[in-house]
N, C-alpha and C positions, 0 to 999 in steps of 0.2 A: 504494500500500500504506500501511496505517496501523500505527503502533506503539502498542499498548495498554500503559500503565504507563510513562509518561515520567518515572520517577524517575532517580536517579543511574545505575543499571545500564542501564535501558532507553534513556536518552538517550545514554549512551556507545556502545551498539551501534547505535542509530538513526543516529548520525553516521558510524559505520564502514560501515554498509550503504549509506548515501547516497553516501559517498565512493567506494565500489566500483562504483557505477552503478545500484544498486537505486532504483526510483522511489518513494521515501518522500515522500508528499504531505502527511502530517499525523501527529500523535500525539494520544492521548487520555489524560487524567489526571483522575480524579475530584476535584473541588474545587480543582483547580489554578488559581491566579490568573494564571499566566504565559500570555501570548498567543502567544509565539514562543520557540523554543529553537534558537539558531544557524541560523535560517532555516527551521525546521520549525514550522509553525503547530500550537499545542496546543489541542485542543478538550475539551469536557466530556463528550461522549457519542459513541458509534458512530453513532447516528442522524444527528448533525450531520456526521460524517465522510462518510457515504454521500451526504447531501444536498448538501454543499458541494463534495466532491471526487470523487464517484462511486467510492468505494473498494469493491473487491471482495475484498481480501485483508487479513488482520490477523496480526501477530506479537505474541504475548502475553508480557509480562514482569511481569505483575501478581503480587504475592505469593500464595502457595498458598491462604491462607484466603479470598481474594477472587477467585481465578482462575475458579472455576465461574461465578460471576455475570458476570464479564467476558466469558467465552466465550458464555454464553447471551445477553448483550446484543448481541454481534456477530451471532449467528445470528438474533436477532429483528430486527436492522437490515438483514438480507438478505445478510450476508457469506457467501460460499460456500467460501472457502479460509482456514483458520486454522492457524497454526503456534504451538504452545504450548511455549515455552522453560521455563516455570516447573517446578521440581521440588518434591517433597514434597506434591503434591496428593493428598488422601485418595482411596483406591481407590473408595469409594462415589461421590464426586464425579466421578471419571474415568469410571466405569461409566455414570452418568447422562448425561454429555456424549457418550459413545460412542453411546448409544441415540438421543439427540436428534439428533445429527449424521446418523446413518443414516436416521432418519425424514424429516429435512429435506433430504437429499441434499447435505450439507455435508462437504467433505474436511478432516479434521483430521490434522495430523502432530504427534506428541508425545502426551502431555506428557513433560517431563523429557528433552528432546531438544536437539541443537545446531542443528537446522534443515536447510536444504538449500542447495546452491550449484551454479550453472551457471558453471564457471570462465571468467573473462573477460567474463561477461555480467552476472550479478547474484547476490547471496546474500541469503537470508532466515535470519538466525540469528547465531550467535556464533563460528563457525569462523574460524581464522586463514587468511586468504585466500592467503597465500604458500605454503601447503602444497598448493595445487590449481593445477596447470598444465593448460590446456585440452588435451583429447584425445578419446579415443573409448571410455573405460571407464566403466561405471556402478558406483559403490560404494554398497552398501546395508548399513547398520550399525545395530546396537542400541546401540552405545557411541559417544559423541562423540570421546573421546580416541583410541580405536582407529581411528575413521574418519580422524582427522587423520594419525595415524602411517602407516597403510596408504596413504592418498592421497598423502602426501608421498613415500613410497618409490616408488610407481607413477609419480608425476610426474617423479622423478629418473631412474628406470631403465627406464621403459616408454613407452607411447604417450600417457600423460596421462589426464586425467579429463574425461569429458563431463558427468556429473552425480554428485553425492554427496548421499545422503539419510540423515540420522540419524533413525531411527524412534522412538527413546526406549527407555530401559531399564526402564520400569515394567511390571508384569504386564498392565496394560490400556493399550493405545495405540490411537490413532485409525485408523492405516493399517497394514495387514499387508504382509509381503513379497509375498504373492500379488497384492495390489492394485497394488503397485509394478510387478510384471511385466506386468500388464495395460497399464500406461502405457508401459513400455519397448518392448513389442511394437509399439504404435502409433507410437512414435518411431524404430523400426527400430534400436535399440541392440543390437549383436551381441556385446558383451563385458560380463559382469557378474561382480563380485566381492562375495560375501556375507560380512560380518564378524559372526559370531555369538558368543553367550555360553552359559554353562551354563543349563540349565533349559528346560522347554517343548519344543515340537515345531514351532515356527513356521517355522524354516528348512527343515525337511523338507517341511512342508505347502506352503510357498511355492514351492519348486523343483518339487515334484510337480505343482502347479497349472500352472506354466510349461510343463512338458513336456506336460501334458494338453491345453493349448490351442495346442500346436504351436510353442513357442519353439525355434528352431534355433541360437541363438547359443552362445557359449562361457561356461560357468558354472564358477567355482571358489569354494570356500568356505574360510574359516579360522575356527577357534573358539578363543577365549581361555579359559583356565582348565583346561587339560588335566590339570594336577597339583593342582587345588584339592581340599581335603578335603571329603568327603561331608557334606551337611547344613549347610554353612556358606554364608551369603549373601556373595557377592563383589561389593561395591560397589553394584550396582543391585538394586532390590527384586525384579526378575524373574530375577536371575541366581543361582539356587539349585538344587542338584541333590540329589535324594533317591533313593538306590539307583542302579540302572543307567540307568533312563529319565531322559533329560535330560542325561546325561553326554556328554562329548566323544566317548568311545568309541562310545556308542550312536548319536549323530548321524553320526559318521564311517561306521559300519557301514551305516546306512540309506541314506546318500547314495551310498556306493559301489555299492549295489544298483541305484541309478538311473543309474549311469555318471558320477557327478560327482566331479571331482578335489577332494580335501580336503587343503589344504596343511598341512604340519607347522610351517612357518615362513613369515614374510611374503615373503621373496624368491621362494618357490615360487608366489606368486600372479601373477607376471609371465607 
């Protein structure tokens, strides 16, 4: 895996990921004169990373104004899996990346996400690894900090975490909950916890898709923002509710129709 954006922030997390066991083979930093950062070779382009190290995955820490070009460079170099940590990417740029990725059959997670972790194996992102004890539960979240809090609780009080994926809190993200369920079914994961936010319909659509394709595992959901005021954005660009649609009450009602448990508190997710 390659880390794009080996500045102070990217380098810090590159070393944390490597220490956890992730196979970080190189970094890329435009115009960087450093050849090596604490044992991680630093190159000038993703094409070099692919040629020299056969990289197939990239995690992006490049600042928002340059992030679109960085991701397009990865796609052009043949990278098929890209995790975009960067926040504040303009929606037009995110939409462009979404369409290019779908056209090129590239999997993007993010932007504005914490990444994903297979506890005890590897992590791609910025999550605090101590909050994730290996187990059998999949956690899918729009929020990074909520993912950490819920996973830490499940790690302490239940059977632990098999995988945790932060999809990102922006209105436009590269991977949907429905697409995650496609993967979970292939991996035979039988316990799923969905951590949602205000706004949109993605959690309902994702769970409906899972049921439609025959998922038989246990699904529970929790939504932050139950008492948030209407019309006010809560932290993430995608977390805004206007009227009844997109409210916690709306999502709870629709999921109960599907037979899904909606937890009022985090302990109810056990």
